[in-house]
N, C-alpha and C positions, 0 to 999 in steps of 0.2 A: 431513606426517602429518595424517590425517584427524581430524575432531572432530565432536561433536554440535552441531547448530545449530537454534535455535527462532526462526522468523520469524513475525510476526503483523501483521495490519492492526488498525485500530479496528473496532469492531463498529457499522455504520451503524444509525440508527433505521429502523424498518420503517414509517415514517409517510409514505412517498412512494416513487416508482419510483427505481431506481438513477439517479444523475446522473454526469456525466463527471468530477467532481472525485473521487468515491470510485473510479470506474473506473481513473482515473490512479494513485491510491494502491495499488490491489490489483495492477494491472499491474506496477508498480515492485517491489513486494514479491515478486511471482511471478518477476520477472526476477532479483532477488538470490537467491531460493531456487534457481533453475535454475543460477546461477552457482556457488553453494556446492556444489550436487551435481556440477557440471562438475569441480570440484576434488577430488572423491571424499569429501565430507562426508556425513553422515547428517543429513538435514534434515526437521524437522517444520514444515510451513507450515500456518498457521491463519488462518481468517477466520470470519465468522458474522454474527449479527443481534442488535441489542439491542432487546428487545421489552417493556420496561416503562417506565412514566413517564406524566406528565401529558399530554403531546402525543398519545401513542398512545391513551390512554383517551378524550380528547376527540374524536379523529378517528373512532374506531370508534362513538361515540355519535352524532356528526353523520350517519354513514352509516346508523345504525340497525341495526348488526350487532353480534353477540357479539365481544368483544375478542379472544378466542383465534382465532375465524374470521378476523377482520381481520388478525392478525399472522401467521397461517398463509399467507394470500394474499400478503402482501408478502414474507415470508421466501423463498418460492419464486421470486420474481423475483430476488432476490439469490443464490440457489442457481444460478439459470440462467445467471449471468454466468461460471460455470466454462466452458460451451461458447462463449458469446458472445464472451469475451475470450481464449479459447485458454489457460485456466490449467492449472496442473500437474494431472495425473491424481490424484495422491495428496494433493490439498488436503483439509485437515479443516475441517468446518463446524459451529460450535457456535451453539446458540440459548439466549439467557437464560431461556427458558421451559422448557428441558429439566430433567428430574428431577434428573440428574447435576449440573447447574449450581446448581440451587436448593439442593441438599443441601450443596454446597461453600460457597456464599455464606453460608448459615446457620452452617456450622462455622467459617467465617472470622470472622463476627460474634462467635461464642462465644469464640474464642481471643482476639480483640482486647478483648473485655469482660473476660475472665478476667485479661489482662494490665493491666487498669486504665485503658484508653484510651477508654472509652465512658461517657458520663453523660447525665442527662436534665435538661432545664431548659426553662423558658418563655422565649420570645423573640419579638421583632418583627424583621421583615426584608423586603428587597425582593428579589423572585424573578423571574428571566427564565425563562419556560416554554420558550423557544427553546433556551437553553443548558442548562436544568436546573440552574441555579447561582444561588446568592445573589449579590447585586450590592451593592458599596458605592457611595455617591453619586459617587465620583471615577471609577467605571467607566461612569458613564451620560452620555449626551449629550441634554440637553433632557429628562431624566427617562426616556429609553429606552436600551436596550441598543445598543451601536454595531454589533452584528452582526445583531440582530434588530429593526430599526427599525419593522418592520411589527406588532411585538407590544407589548401594553401590559405594564408591570411590574406584577407581582402583590404585593400587600402581605400579608404573612403574619403571623399573630399566633395562636401556638399552642404547645403543649408538644411538644417533639421530643427525640430521642436526638442526642447530639453526639459527634463524634470530636475527640480532643485534639490536633489538628493543631499547635497552638502549641508543644507539647512536642518537636516534631521539627525546629525551626528549626536549631539547632546541628548536629544529625545530618546534616541535608541539605546544609548548607554544607560540612561535612567531606567529605561524599560527593562533592559536586561538585568539590572541590579535588583530590580523589585520583583522579578519572577525568575528565581533560580532554577526552575523546572521548565523554562520556556522552550529550550532545545535539548532534546534528548538523543544521544548520550552527551555526558558533560564535556567530553573532549572535543565534540563538534561545536558545543557552544563556546568553548574557549577559542576555537578557530574563528568563529564569526565576530566575537569580541575583539580579537587581534585585528581583524579586517577593518572593522569599523574604528578602532583606536589608531590605525594607521592613516586616517583621514579619508573622507568620502568625496568623490567627484561627481558633479552632476552628469547624468547620463542621457543619451539620445533616446527619444521615444516616437520617433517618426522616421519614415524613408520616403524618398521621392516616388511618387506613383509611377512615374515614366520609367523608373529603374526596377521597381518591385511593385507590380500592380495588384498582387494578390494579398490584400489585407483590408482591414476596417477603415473606412474614410475618416480622416481627421474632421471633426465638426468645424465647419466654416472655412475649410481650406481643401478644396478638391484637388490640389497638386500633391497632397501628402496622404499617406496611410500610417496607421499606427504601427509602431514597433511591436513584434510579436510578443514580447514578454509583458509589455504594458496591457496589451489586449488580453493575453491568456491568463494573467493573474487575477483579473476581474471575475474570472469564472467562479471563484470560491464564493463570492457573493451573488453573482448574477443567477446561479443555480438555485439560490434560495429566494429569488424573485426581487433582489434589491433593485430599485429603491421603493417599490411599491407594495409587494406582497407581505403577508404577515409572517410567513416562514423564516424571513430574514430576522425579524425582531425576536421570534421565538428561539431560533438555533443559534444565531451568531451573537445577538445582544445578551440574551438571557440564557444561553446555553454554554456548554464546554465544547470548544472548538479544538478539533485535532487534525493535523495535516501530515500526512505521510509524504516522503520525498527521498530521492537518492542523494548521495553526497555530492554529486555534480549540481545539484539544486539549492544547495545550502545558502549561498549568497542571495539568490532570487527570492527564496521563501522567507528567510529569517531577517533579512535587512531590507531589500528593495521593496517586497510586498508590504511589509510592516510600515515603511515610511510612507508608501502610497496610501494605506489605510489612515495614517495620521493626517495626511494632506487633505483628506475629506472629512475629518473629524469623526472617524469610526474606530472602534476598539481593536487591539491587536488580536492575534491568534493566541489561544491558551497554550497549546503545545505544538511543537514541531518535532517529528520523529524522523530521524536521518538513518537511512539504510546504507550499507556498504555495497560495493560492486560484487558481482559474481564473476569469477575467473575460470578459466579451463586450463588446468595443468599450469597454474601460476600466471597465465597470461590473460589480460582483459578481453572479454568477448567483444567481437566486432565483426561487421559483415565483410570488411576488407580482409581480415585473417581467415575467414570462413569457419570460425569455431562458435558461431552463434547456436544455441540450443532452442529448438521450437518446443514450447511447452505442450502444445497440441499432440506432437508425436509421443511424448512421454506418457501423456494421458491415455493415448490409443492403446500402448502397450501394457502400462501398469494400472491405470485407472485414476480417476480424479482424487480419490481420498489418498492414494499413495503419493501422488504429486503434493497434495496440501501437506501431509505429514513430513515429506522431506524438506521442503522449504521452510517449514515451521521449526522443525526439531534439529535438523542436521546443518543448516546454515546459521552463522553467527547472527545475533540480533542486530548488531552495529557495525562489525568490522566486515572486510572483504571475506568472501567464502569462495572455495574452490569446488567445481562440480566435475565429476566424472561419472559416466554410465556405470561403471563397475561398482563405484561407491553407492550409487543410487540402489542397484539391484542388491548389494550386500545389506544395506540398511533395511531394505523392504522385506527380505526374507527373515533377517534376524528380529526385527521389532514389530512387523505387521503379520506376516504368515506364521512365524514360530512364536511371536509375542502375543498381542491381543487376539488375534485369530485363534491360536491353538488354546489359549487360556479360556476364551469364551466357549469353545466347543467342549472342553473338559468339564467345565463347570456345569453347563447346562445338560450335558449328557448324564452326569451324575444326578442332577435335579430331576430330570425327565424320568429316569429310571427308578429312583428311590424316594422321590417326594410326590405323592400322588396328587395332592391339593397344590393349587397355585400359590406361590409365596408372596405375601403381602409386603412388598418393600416400602420403605419410607424415604422421604426427601430430607436428607442430613444438610447441615450447613456445609457450604464449600470450605475446604482447608484454607487456613489463613495464609500459608505460604504460596497457594495457588492464586489467591486474590491479590497478594502483594506483588507477585511476579507480573500479573496482567496490569496492576496499576503502575508499574515501572516499565511497561511496554516491552518486557523482555519474554517474548513468547517461547523462546527456547527453553527458558527456565520453567515456564508453565508445563511444557511438555515433559521436562525432566521429572517434575512432581508426579504427573500422571504415570510415567513409565517406572518411577521408583515404587509407586503403589502396585502396579502390575507385577513387578519383580517380588515384592513382599508377598503378594497373593501366591505366586508360584512356589516360594519358599515354604509358605504356611501349608500348601497341598503336600509338598515333599515331606515335611516335618510330621503331619498328622495322618497322611495316607487314608483318607476317608473312603477310597475305592476298596481298601482292604478291611477297614474297620467295620464296614457294613455287615461283614460275615460274622463278626465277634460281638459287636454292640451297635445295633442298627439305630438305637436312640441318640447315642453319642455322635455317630456318623451324620445323623440327620441335622443335628445342631451345626455341625461344622459346614455342612453343605448349604444350610440356610444362610449362615454367616457370609459364606463365599458368595452366594447370589446377591446378597445385599452390598457387599463390596464391589461386585461387578457392575451393579446399578449405580453405585456412587462413581465408578469409573466412567460409566456411560454418560452420566451428567456432566462430569469435567470434560469429557470429549465433545460435548455439544458444540462449542465455538470452533474447535480444532478440525474434527471429523464428524460433521453433522450427519451424513448418511449412515456412517458406521454406528454412531451413537443411537440413531433411531432404530436400526436393525437390532442392536443389543436389547434395548428397551422392550421392543415388540416381542422378542424371543423369550425375555424374563416373564412378560404378561401371559404368553401362551405356555410357559414352562416347557419349552421345547427347544432342542438344539437347532441352530439355523439349518434348513434344508441344503443351502449352498454355503460353503466356507466363506467367511468374511474376506480372507485374503489367500489365495492359492499361491503356492511357492512358484517362482520365476527362475 
């Protein structure tokens, strides 16, 4: 039975070029969206850009450009990922500077305030501009944020609006208990449970406009703008037209909601955002999938260390499908993963050029040569282990299912040697070749969410009963 499914990535800050970590996240989300469609579901797939906050304002000032001009330039770079990464044609793209989002964020504030969860107070705090979060002493290493060691902690002493996060401690605990698959993987779920069990503190949701003018105005108070996280998190429902449009009812209220995020977003997505939803009487997210970081030779990628990988450069050299393959199969679905160009090249040659590429050529060359009529393939049910792995959001395991099938087909060819058998028993050889073509079609169907372009090329070649004119993947 088909259902409505809503899938979204986080919204990356437009303070730098897209990096491989976000590219991995959006490709994974796209793959799940494609799988859900393959099952006949109605899918709303969302991404976009987060365009407010101190970091963006500071960077625009450093460049000496208007802040809106700055965010427009970088937002386009993220929009361009649709073609670079082969994302779904119907992907939705929201910007937090869109008027539609601004109106929704202000309406969310009003409802939260009307329900009694916003108040104003003076406070002193330690603030990480990199995270755009207040930090406690226990979260700092040598007085610095463990994620942004290259940035100084900002000491804030001002009057702000606060969200009554502390009032949602018991509600969050009950919600976690009732939904054992709320955060995936389970060890990340345990982390957020531990955080909430340690007690929640109310958090600031505004900044003084005179200190940080780039943000959404607080309704009824022109001296304050919204804290960037409070504004940005609302995108998950503003993109669906909340509170006015039917898409919100269709996909959030009556659908399966799936949010992808990196591990540095765990608290914001699975605790802060869920409490915010509760504050305006809206249901929580169904699933939050937490990715690990991508490292380079064991070190976290960052602009300051100069080890950031630009996904566009990899695509330029190896192609979109090769990039999708690598981040889906070679990176751990939930743990940190290390990237090297040497490893990328080795995997490309072993599993794409010498793997599915070579296998496709061998099978269709035999079919083109020895089977005069086009082979009528059938749509078989997807393997249970393939579906199970997708339902667990373990796309690496999905890929293993597919490439194990490819390995079995290679072994079958070696054992039966149909290319030799045609000289002795053409009838028996044709049966083997027909079976191989059907198996190749089954692989192409399974590849549809993973490598959509490759899948389409294989299917078209099978229909034409002809080896591809150009190899799927040339050795690099």
